[in-house]
SERO-982209 format. One record per residue (C-alpha): x, z, y. Coordinates in pm, whole numbers, plus 50000, padded with zeros to 5 digits. Layout:
N
[[X Z Y]];
...
***
This chain:
314
[[72943 07748 39406]];
[[72916 07367 39169]];
[[72767 07517 38828]];
[[72718 07134 38732]];
[[72989 06832 38859]];
[[72780 06551 38780]];
[[72546 06438 38515]];
[[72573 06217 38179]];
[[72295 06024 38003]];
[[72044 06321 38142]];
[[72258 06624 38069]];
[[72431 06799 38309]];
[[72812 06885 38256]];
[[72885 07196 38289]];
[[73213 07243 38559]];
[[73317 07575 38353]];
[[73357 07361 37993]];
[[73459 07079 38190]];
[[73765 07227 38351]];
[[73842 07481 38012]];
[[73851 07136 37830]];
[[74081 06950 38053]];
[[74310 07234 38068]];
[[74358 07257 37689]];
[[74357 06840 37665]];
[[74656 06813 37931]];
[[74828 07185 37747]];
[[74813 07035 37460]];
[[74979 06704 37557]];
[[75222 06881 37764]];
[[75293 07058 37388]];
[[75318 06750 37186]];
[[75601 06619 37455]];
[[75770 06913 37423]];
[[75713 06892 37005]];
[[75918 06521 36990]];
[[76194 06623 37215]];
[[76284 06950 37015]];
[[76292 06705 36689]];
[[75943 06925 36527]];
[[75614 06702 36476]];
[[75397 06648 36724]];
[[75079 06607 36536]];
[[75129 07003 36490]];
[[75068 07032 36791]];
[[74736 06761 36807]];
[[74621 06972 36524]];
[[74667 07296 36683]];
[[74513 07228 37026]];
[[74157 07106 36829]];
[[74222 07455 36642]];
[[74253 07632 36985]];
[[73952 07515 37116]];
[[73683 07613 36818]];
[[73894 07950 36758]];
[[73957 08002 37109]];
[[73562 07983 37235]];
[[73482 08209 36935]];
[[73695 08491 36987]];
[[73653 08462 37362]];
[[73304 08488 37264]];
[[73310 08768 37045]];
[[73473 08992 37261]];
[[73240 08936 37536]];
[[72976 09005 37319]];
[[73166 09308 37167]];
[[73359 09431 37507]];
[[73205 09342 37822]];
[[72907 09571 37817]];
[[72630 09386 37719]];
[[72656 09457 37340]];
[[72312 09631 37309]];
[[72176 09354 37539]];
[[72215 09106 37278]];
[[72064 09364 37014]];
[[71772 09399 37224]];
[[71731 09047 37297]];
[[71680 08983 36943]];
[[71530 09332 36828]];
[[71312 09451 37100]];
[[71306 09232 37402]];
[[71059 09400 37648]];
[[71398 09707 37625]];
[[71608 09332 37790]];
[[71599 09329 38206]];
[[71721 09041 38395]];
[[71768 09113 38786]];
[[71600 08820 38941]];
[[71320 08715 39138]];
[[70970 08736 39014]];
[[70960 08297 39047]];
[[71273 08244 38917]];
[[71166 08512 38622]];
[[70818 08312 38563]];
[[70931 07991 38627]];
[[71321 07912 38567]];
[[71354 08160 38289]];
[[71014 08161 38124]];
[[71019 08552 38126]];
[[70759 08821 38172]];
[[70774 08986 38515]];
[[70744 09342 38536]];
[[70609 09442 38819]];
[[70668 09809 38808]];
[[71068 09822 38719]];
[[71100 09507 38976]];
[[71296 09321 38677]];
[[71233 09021 38464]];
[[71219 09029 38048]];
[[71268 08784 37811]];
[[70927 08636 37656]];
[[71011 08598 37279]];
[[71287 08698 37117]];
[[71653 08522 37065]];
[[71889 08611 36817]];
[[72096 08349 36896]];
[[72199 08422 37238]];
[[72480 08580 37141]];
[[72655 08252 37047]];
[[72539 08040 37308]];
[[72885 08021 37503]];
[[72761 07693 37737]];
[[72574 08009 37904]];
[[72890 08188 38020]];
[[73088 08474 37916]];
[[73398 08414 37813]];
[[73688 08698 37768]];
[[74038 08571 37766]];
[[74191 08815 37558]];
[[73977 08718 37287]];
[[74035 08355 37322]];
[[74396 08393 37294]];
[[74415 08635 36999]];
[[74203 08379 36820]];
[[74359 08107 36873]];
[[74728 08309 36776]];
[[74584 08374 36460]];
[[74504 08007 36440]];
[[74807 07912 36508]];
[[74997 08124 36276]];
[[74835 07924 35997]];
[[74906 07585 36141]];
[[75226 07673 36199]];
[[75303 07817 35839]];
[[75080 07540 35691]];
[[75279 07275 35854]];
[[75629 07451 35816]];
[[75645 07442 36195]];
[[75952 07673 36304]];
[[75688 07963 36434]];
[[75860 08129 36724]];
[[75966 07834 36859]];
[[75578 07744 36816]];
[[75424 08061 37002]];
[[75714 07972 37319]];
[[75581 07642 37317]];
[[75196 07843 37381]];
[[75305 08069 37606]];
[[75464 07798 37853]];
[[75102 07563 37809]];
[[74834 07843 37758]];
[[74908 07949 38142]];
[[74810 07585 38235]];
[[74500 07574 38070]];
[[74416 07922 38210]];
[[74522 07820 38562]];
[[74272 07488 38540]];
[[73975 07718 38347]];
[[74023 07977 38640]];
[[73898 07704 38862]];
[[73589 07667 38671]];
[[73525 08016 38692]];
[[73523 07993 39087]];
[[73279 07650 39037]];
[[73025 07823 38864]];
[[73078 08151 39048]];
[[73143 08418 38751]];
[[73464 08631 38770]];
[[73432 08715 39176]];
[[73563 09056 39335]];
[[73466 09319 39534]];
[[73359 09293 39919]];
[[73652 09245 40157]];
[[73666 09112 40517]];
[[74034 08924 40427]];
[[74072 08592 40613]];
[[74088 08396 40297]];
[[73768 08603 40133]];
[[73456 08413 40004]];
[[73110 08439 40038]];
[[72843 08313 39731]];
[[72514 08129 39788]];
[[72179 08328 39724]];
[[72149 08385 39301]];
[[72524 08331 39225]];
[[72629 08624 38974]];
[[72792 08769 39309]];
[[72496 08793 39516]];
[[72274 08962 39218]];
[[72534 09181 39146]];
[[72558 09312 39497]];
[[72153 09321 39458]];
[[72181 09535 39210]];
[[72450 09750 39375]];
[[72244 09755 39683]];
[[72528 09604 39888]];
[[72235 09372 40024]];
[[71879 09385 39990]];
[[71769 09085 39782]];
[[71965 08823 39538]];
[[71799 08565 39707]];
[[72035 08589 39976]];
[[72384 08480 40018]];
[[72661 08746 39863]];
[[72909 08959 40092]];
[[73260 08800 40105]];
[[73436 08873 39801]];
[[73803 08876 39686]];
[[73830 08500 39510]];
[[73974 08729 39224]];
[[73917 08346 39036]];
[[74192 08195 39263]];
[[74422 08487 39238]];
[[74396 08423 38843]];
[[74446 08079 38908]];
[[74774 08104 39113]];
[[74901 08356 38940]];
[[74872 08168 38579]];
[[75015 07852 38708]];
[[75320 08022 38841]];
[[75369 08187 38541]];
[[75382 07828 38338]];
[[75625 07698 38605]];
[[75841 07991 38568]];
[[75846 07992 38211]];
[[75892 07565 38154]];
[[76157 07562 38443]];
[[76354 07841 38421]];
[[76299 08059 38144]];
[[76283 07802 37846]];
[[76608 07624 37903]];
[[76754 07990 37950]];
[[76629 08194 37675]];
[[76870 08404 37414]];
[[76593 08387 37073]];
[[76262 08191 36992]];
[[76008 08421 37102]];
[[76096 08569 37412]];
[[75935 08234 37620]];
[[75617 08435 37435]];
[[75662 08787 37513]];
[[75793 08681 37888]];
[[75427 08520 37916]];
[[75245 08846 37696]];
[[75448 09089 38016]];
[[75400 08842 38323]];
[[75059 08741 38241]];
[[74909 09144 38126]];
[[75081 09311 38460]];
[[74896 09041 38663]];
[[74570 09040 38504]];
[[74638 09413 38526]];
[[74627 09415 38894]];
[[74388 09163 38961]];
[[74135 09366 38755]];
[[74123 09684 39049]];
[[73993 09321 39292]];
[[73740 09279 39035]];
[[73383 09344 39071]];
[[73215 09166 38818]];
[[73058 09380 38517]];
[[73326 09354 38173]];
[[73346 09677 37976]];
[[73575 09954 38006]];
[[73704 10310 37924]];
[[73833 10572 38177]];
[[73864 10428 38523]];
[[73995 10095 38347]];
[[73871 09781 38231]];
[[73858 09620 37899]];
[[74154 09388 37976]];
[[74348 09625 38146]];
[[74357 09827 37782]];
[[74426 09510 37599]];
[[74673 09396 37899]];
[[74852 09787 37752]];
[[74848 09688 37450]];
[[75008 09325 37477]];
[[75291 09457 37696]];
[[75412 09720 37371]];
[[75338 09403 37173]];
[[75580 09167 37367]];
[[75803 09514 37342]];
[[75826 09496 37044]];
[[75858 09139 37024]];
[[76166 09138 37201]];
[[76325 09445 37037]];
[[76337 09313 36709]];
[[76371 08925 36813]];
[[76667 08991 37050]];
[[76910 09161 36781]];
[[76896 08765 36664]];
[[77047 08615 36956]];
[[77079 08209 36961]];
[[77360 08068 37130]];
[[77196 07960 37523]];
[[77170 07592 37512]];
[[77006 07442 37876]];
[[76720 07212 37884]];
[[76491 07068 37601]];
[[76738 07060 37312]];
[[76634 07103 36959]];
[[76779 07445 36921]];
[[76568 07616 37212]];
***
């Protein structure tokens, strides 16, 4: 686990935010090249990349706050910090977090209120689906403003988003979030003491102290990273040149990602909200499957001649 890769001018650079940034830059560059090859304005894609960073981070953070099970912690952190419980050791509570140690409950509580904790994206807590929905809304506005063909644009997004996601999940691995359930597979990973995995396992009484390394878990970060990159490869190298209508690539992305995420969620063990045996992401994935079906039904009736490769008609 390497939450900080290096330090610049005395400030640590988060490996998670760095890899998300690299993913955005790479996806934007690929999208601009695609736009030029299909006869569209690449500047629109560059603007979209910048807008997606802002809108995606805001949407990802808001969905985390509202749906991942921490909503009342953020509320209480502003209104009554004594009701917030951090399962960390006493020394870490007093020294690193400057908190108040509750000896009876053996938890750390905030020393003072913080009404802006919900907005601190650099502290972690981002959901992909929230970012996807917000970035799609930003794309719709930009495409309309620049008169960019909407369905061609979202097809580009369907190819490029999983590239950025594949890199971003590598960042999840480095900071230790989005970890999986305990398992004994040969490829299972152990996270160090005080990692999100060890703290969760200590709360679940799977290990006695969070100051111990975690038990071996499914590397669900890698599962999703490999799945996202495989989806991107399939859409770019195979489907895009064979699509029958604009919007088909985006619909295929929604289906493939929703299905892969739905399955991987069963192996995840971190707190992420849910209802009736399914996580928030699984319910959202089911909604995306319905959306993909609607796109296919509505757009599929407007078929265009099949044109192989990158061409103005694709």
